C-alpha positions in Angstrom: 77.3 -56.3 23.5 78.6 -52.7 23.6 78.7 -52.6 19.8 75.1 -53.8 19.5 74.0 -51.2 22.0 75.8 -48.3 20.4 75.0 -49.1 16.8 71.3 -49.7 17.7 71.1 -46.4 19.7 72.7 -44.5 16.8 70.4 -45.9 14.2 67.3 -45.4 16.4 68.4 -41.8 17.1 68.9 -41.1 13.4 65.4 -42.3 12.6 63.8 -40.6 15.6 65.4 -37.1 15.4 66.0 -36.7 11.7 63.7 -37.1 8.7 65.6 -40.3 7.6 62.5 -42.4 8.4 60.3 -40.1 6.4 62.6 -40.2 3.4 62.4 -44.0 3.4 58.7 -44.5 4.1 57.0 -41.7 2.0 58.0 -43.3 -1.3 56.4 -46.6 -0.1 53.2 -44.8 0.7 53.4 -45.1 4.5 52.6 -41.8 6.0 50.3 -40.2 8.5 49.1 -42.3 11.4 51.7 -45.0 10.6 54.5 -42.6 11.4 53.2 -41.9 14.9 53.3 -45.6 15.8 56.8 -45.9 14.3 58.0 -43.0 16.4 56.7 -44.7 19.5 58.5 -47.9 18.6 61.7 -46.1 17.8 61.7 -44.2 21.1 61.4 -47.6 22.9 64.2 -49.0 20.8 66.4 -46.0 21.5 65.8 -46.5 25.3 66.5 -50.3 25.1 69.7 -50.0 23.0 71.0 -47.2 25.2 70.3 -49.3 28.3 72.2 -52.2 26.7 75.2 -49.9 25.9 75.3 -48.5 29.4 75.0 -52.1 30.9 77.9 -53.2 28.7 80.0 -50.3 29.8 79.3 -51.1 33.4 80.3 -54.7 32.9 83.4 -53.7 31.0 84.5 -51.4 33.8 84.0 -54.1 36.4 85.7 -54.0 39.8 89.5 -53.8 39.8 91.7 -54.6 42.7 94.3 -52.0 43.6 97.8 -53.5 43.8 99.9 -52.3 46.7 103.6 -52.2 46.3 
């Protein structure tokens, strides 16, 4: 679950904050208003994948018992 969260967050961040998405969609003829809706969806995906990664890190940490000698 941690891998999915991290990989999804990285891909979403690349498409949100760099022109990667524009480089891919402009040759296909998808520009203008379409890009606004894609950005909104990518921000939501970035939030969701980041939440999955944080949740997985919390589960991985868990509660550990302290052993007393």
